[in-house]
C-alpha positions in Angstrom: 15.7 28.4 -26.3 15.5 29.3 -22.6 13.3 27.1 -20.6 12.0 27.4 -17.0 14.3 26.3 -14.2 13.2 23.2 -12.5 14.4 21.6 -9.2 17.6 19.6 -9.6 16.1 17.0 -7.3 13.7 15.9 -10.1 16.5 14.7 -12.3 16.5 10.9 -12.4 13.4 10.4 -10.3 11.7 7.3 -11.6 8.2 7.5 -12.9 5.6 5.5 -11.0 4.5 2.5 -13.1 0.9 1.5 -12.6 -0.2 -2.0 -13.3 -0.8 -2.7 -16.9 -4.5 -3.2 -18.0 -5.4 -6.6 -19.4 -5.3 -7.0 -23.2 -7.7 -9.7 -24.2 -7.6 -11.5 -27.5 -10.8 -11.4 -29.4 -13.4 -13.7 -27.8 -11.4 -14.3 -24.6 -11.6 -12.7 -21.2 -8.6 -11.1 -19.7 -7.8 -10.3 -16.1 -5.8 -7.6 -14.4 -3.7 -9.0 -11.5 -1.2 -6.2 -11.5 -2.6 -3.5 -9.2 -3.7 -5.2 -6.0 -7.2 -4.1 -6.7 -10.2 -5.7 -5.0 -12.1 -7.7 -7.7 -15.5 -7.3 -6.0 -17.9 -4.4 -6.7 -18.5 -1.7 -4.1 -19.8 -2.8 -0.7 -23.5 -2.6 0.1 -24.7 1.0 0.4 -21.5 2.5 -1.1 -22.8 3.0 -4.7 -25.9 4.7 -3.4 -23.9 7.0 -1.2 -21.6 7.9 -4.1 -24.5 8.4 -6.5 -26.2 10.8 -4.0 -22.9 12.8 -3.6 -22.6 13.1 -7.4 -25.6 15.4 -7.4 -23.5 18.1 -5.6 -20.4 18.0 -7.9 -20.9 21.8 -8.4 -19.9 22.3 -4.8 -16.6 22.0 -3.0 -16.2 19.0 -0.7 -15.8 19.4 3.0 -12.2 20.2 3.1 -11.8 19.0 6.7 -13.4 15.6 5.9 -15.3 16.2 9.2 -17.8 13.3 9.0 -15.2 10.8 7.7 -12.8 11.9 10.4 -15.3 11.4 13.1 -16.3 8.0 11.7 -12.7 6.9 11.6 -12.0 8.1 15.1 -15.0 6.1 16.4 -14.1 3.0 14.4 -10.5 2.9 15.7 -11.0 4.4 19.1 -8.7 7.4 18.7 -9.3 11.1 19.1 -10.5 12.9 16.0 -7.6 15.2 16.3 -5.3 12.2 15.7 -6.9 11.4 12.3 -5.8 13.1 9.0 -7.1 12.2 5.6 -5.6 12.4 2.1 -5.6 11.2 -1.5 -4.9 7.6 -0.8 -2.3 6.4 1.7 0.4 7.3 -0.8 -0.9 10.9 -0.8 -0.7 11.0 3.0 2.8 9.5 2.9 3.9 12.3 0.6 2.4 14.8 3.1 4.4 13.2 5.9 7.6 13.7 3.9 6.7 17.3 3.2 6.2 17.8 6.9 9.4 16.1 8.1 12.0 15.9 5.4 13.9 18.1 3.0 17.4 18.7 1.5 20.1 17.3 3.9 17.7 14.9 5.6 17.5 11.1 5.2 14.5 8.7 4.8 15.0 5.0 5.5 12.9 2.2 4.1 13.4 -1.5 3.1 14.1 -2.4 -0.5 12.4 -3.8 -2.3 9.3 -2.2 -0.8 6.6 0.1 -2.1 7.9 1.7 -5.3 6.5 5.1 -4.4 8.9 5.6 -1.5 12.0 6.5 -3.5 9.8 8.8 -5.7 8.2 10.8 -2.9 11.4 10.9 -0.9 13.4 12.5 -3.7 10.6 14.9 -4.5 10.9 16.1 -1.0 14.6 16.7 -1.6 15.7 14.2 1.1 18.2 11.3 0.6 16.8 7.8 0.4 18.5 5.2 2.5 17.5 1.8 1.1 18.1 -1.2 3.3 18.0 -4.6 1.5 15.4 -7.1 2.6 16.7 -9.9 4.8 16.1 -13.7 4.6 12.7 -14.7 3.4 12.0 -11.3 1.7 11.4 -9.7 5.1 12.4 -6.3 6.6 15.9 -6.4 8.2 14.9 -4.2 11.1 18.3 -4.5 12.8 20.0 -3.2 9.7 17.4 -0.4 9.4 18.0 0.6 13.0 21.7 0.6 12.4 21.2 2.9 9.4 19.7 5.7 11.6 21.9 8.8 11.8 21.4 12.3 13.1 20.1 13.2 9.6 17.3 10.6 9.7 13.8 12.2 9.8 11.5 9.4 8.8 11.4 5.6 8.4 8.8 3.6 6.4 7.9 0.1 7.6 5.5 -1.5 5.1 3.6 -4.2 6.9 2.6 -6.3 5.1 5.3 -5.4 2.6 4.5 -4.5 -0.9 5.5 -6.3 -3.2 6.6 -9.4 -1.2 3.6 -9.7 1.1 5.8 -10.5 4.1 5.3 -9.2 7.6 7.0 -7.8 10.6 5.9 -9.4 13.8 5.2 -7.8 17.2 8.4 -8.6 19.2 10.7 -7.6 16.3 8.8 -4.4 15.6 8.7 -3.4 19.2 12.5 -4.0 19.6 13.0 -1.8 16.5 10.8 1.0 17.8 12.6 1.0 21.1 15.9 1.6 19.2 14.6 4.5 17.1 15.2 7.9 18.6 12.0 9.7 19.7 12.5 12.6 17.2 12.5 10.2 14.2 9.0 9.5 12.8 8.3 5.8 12.1 5.5 5.4 9.6 3.8 2.0 9.7 2.3 1.6 6.2 -0.6 -0.8 6.7 -2.4 -0.5 3.3 -3.0 -4.3 3.4 -3.7 -4.7 7.1 -7.2 -6.2 6.6 -5.8 -9.2 4.8 -3.5 -10.2 7.6 -4.4 -13.4 9.5 -1.2 -13.8 11.5 -1.9 -13.1 15.2 1.7 -12.2 15.8 1.5 -9.2 13.5 0.6 -6.2 15.6 -2.1 -3.6 14.8 -0.1 -0.4 14.3 -2.8 1.7 15.8 -2.3 -0.2 19.1 1.5 0.6 18.9 0.9 4.3 18.1 -1.1 4.9 21.3 1.9 5.3 23.6 4.5 6.2 21.0 4.4 9.8 19.8 6.8 9.1 17.0 4.7 6.4 15.4 2.2 7.2 12.6 0.0 4.6 10.9 -1.2 4.7 7.3 -4.3 3.0 6.1 -6.3 3.2 2.8 -9.8 2.5 1.4 -8.2 1.4 -1.9 -7.5 -2.2 -1.2 -9.8 -4.3 1.0 -12.6 -1.7 0.9 -12.5 -1.6 -2.9 -12.4 2.2 -3.4 -9.2 2.4 -5.4 -10.7 4.7 -8.0 -11.8 7.3 -5.4 -8.4 8.0 -3.7 -9.0 8.2 0.0 -6.6 7.2 2.7 -5.8 8.3 6.2 -3.2 8.5 8.9 -3.6 8.0 12.7 -0.9 9.9 14.5 -0.4 12.1 17.6 -1.5 15.7 17.4 1.7 17.4 16.3 2.1 15.0 13.3 -1.7 14.9 12.5 -1.7 18.7 12.6 1.2 18.9 10.2 -0.6 16.5 7.8 -3.6 18.9 7.7 -1.2 21.7 6.9 0.4 19.8 4.0 -2.8 18.4 2.6 -4.0 19.5 -0.9 -7.0 21.7 -0.3 -10.2 19.9 -1.2 -8.1 16.9 -2.3 -10.6 14.2 -1.1 -13.8 14.6 -3.0 -17.2 14.5 -1.3 -18.0 11.4 -3.3 -14.9 9.7 -1.9 -15.7 10.8 1.7 -19.3 9.6 1.6 -18.3 6.3 -0.1 -15.7 5.7 2.6 -18.2 6.4 5.4 -20.6 3.9 3.8 -17.8 1.4 3.5 -17.1 1.6 7.2 -20.8 0.9 7.9 -20.6 -2.3 5.7 -18.0 -4.0 7.8 -19.8 -7.4 7.9 -19.8 -7.6 4.1 -16.2 -6.4 4.1 -15.1 -9.2 6.4 -16.9 -11.7 4.3 -15.1 -10.5 1.1 -11.7 -10.4 2.8 -12.2 -13.9 4.0 -13.0 -15.0 0.4 -9.8 -13.4 -0.9 -7.7 -14.9 1.9 -9.1 -18.3 1.0 -8.2 -17.7 -2.6 -4.7 -16.5 -1.5 -4.2 -19.8 0.3 -5.3 -21.7 -2.8 -2.9 -19.8 -5.1 0.0 -20.2 -2.7 -0.6 -23.9 -2.3 -1.0 -24.3 -6.1 2.3 -22.4 -6.8 4.2 -24.3 -4.1 2.9 -27.6 -5.5 4.4 -26.7 -8.9 7.7 -26.1 -7.2 7.8 -22.4 -6.9 9.3 -20.7 -3.8 6.6 -18.4 -2.5 7.3 -16.2 0.6 4.6 -16.3 3.2 2.2 -13.5 2.3 -0.4 -11.7 4.5 -1.5 -9.3 1.7 -3.8 -9.8 -1.3 -0.9 -10.7 -3.6 1.9 -13.2 -3.9 5.6 -12.6 -4.9 7.7 -14.7 -7.2 11.4 -13.9 -7.3 12.4 -14.7 -10.9 15.5 -12.7 -11.6 16.3 -12.5 -15.2 13.2 -14.5 -16.1 10.9 -11.9 -14.7 9.9 -10.2 -18.0 9.5 -13.6 -19.7 7.0 -14.7 -17.1 5.1 -11.4 -17.4 4.9 -11.8 -21.1 3.7 -15.4 -20.9 1.1 -14.4 -18.4 -0.1 -11.6 -20.6 -0.4 -13.9 -23.6 -2.5 -16.2 -21.5 -4.8 -13.4 -20.5 -3.6 -12.2 -17.2 -1.4 -9.1 -16.5 1.0 -9.2 -13.5 3.3 -6.6 -12.1 6.9 -7.2 -13.1 9.9 -5.6 -11.4 12.6 -6.2 -14.1 15.5 -8.4 -12.9 13.8 -9.1 -9.6 10.4 -10.8 -9.7 6.6 -10.4 -10.2 3.8 -9.5 -7.9 0.6 -11.2 -8.6 -2.7 -9.9 -7.2 -5.2 -12.5 -5.9 -8.3 -12.0 -8.0 -11.4 -13.8 -8.8 -11.3 -17.6 -8.9 -11.3 -17.7 -12.7 -8.3 -15.3 -12.9 -6.4 -17.3 -10.3 -7.0 -20.5 -12.2 -5.7 -19.0 -15.4 -2.6 -17.7 -13.5 -1.9 -21.1 -12.0 -2.1 -22.8 -15.4 0.2 -20.2 -16.8 2.7 -20.6 -14.0 2.7 -24.4 -14.4 3.4 -24.2 -18.1 6.2 -21.6 -17.5 7.7 -23.8 -14.8 8.0 -26.7 -17.3 10.2 -24.5 -19.5 12.7 -23.6 -16.7 
């Protein structure tokens, strides 16, 4: 039977694997620590804004996200023309690839890093150049700079890195940016920026200001707790931001998401309080794991990374039996989201029992 012809680039592209939902035994509570979601409910005023927007579901949203764009420009002190929105930061990342890369081009990123990078790179038709992480599960920026060729069109730097939580500090990042040719776009993916407490980690928006080849990705999915609404944005100089608007899915960001994001920006004091609570829990989880004998890379995100190699799936199964789901990367390790205190306690008990069996 004849079937439609599909692009050869799609052959072998891995399917994105979302975090598994929890599977509780009868009478027991289960926790999802597999998707880096914020365990808190929406920030003050957000639910009200979303509910009000729901009354207009029969109308298309503002395709330009005008009010949200103006709010973001004011919040970060950038021109509105330098802001582009999309369906989560991963949606904006895919728009960047559509704007810069195609067959014959190369895209560089560290590995392991965000698992969507190889997917969206191959969808664009470009070749992925994966540079192994260096000591301490960190980006090897020298090796990444060495990998640049005349075919390189875009470089992702995930900071903090997903799934390891490790960071690139200012001096190293600026040296790297100085080495990258001006016609290669460097994308600083800062989806977890709000959880960083290291003063040596630069704010990508400050770096972008005098570097036309730097774009910064941010999202409302993590710290702001709007994962289910899919709204992210980029800050980039006008040629790149304009290209993002051209490659955006028309009406992709719902009005509900736009209004909820604006309300979230207005609730920054509550956001900072919640982030501080998660950072404190992160420190407690890291200290507890280290006290059990685990090697835990320094993390500045809302998750921790355990490199377990061949025991990865065993650990994930043990955690699920105990009532917590984590995100396993077979043969490599597990990423564990920092959740509510009860979930973190259960995770620590599970890790301690598993450690005894090693």
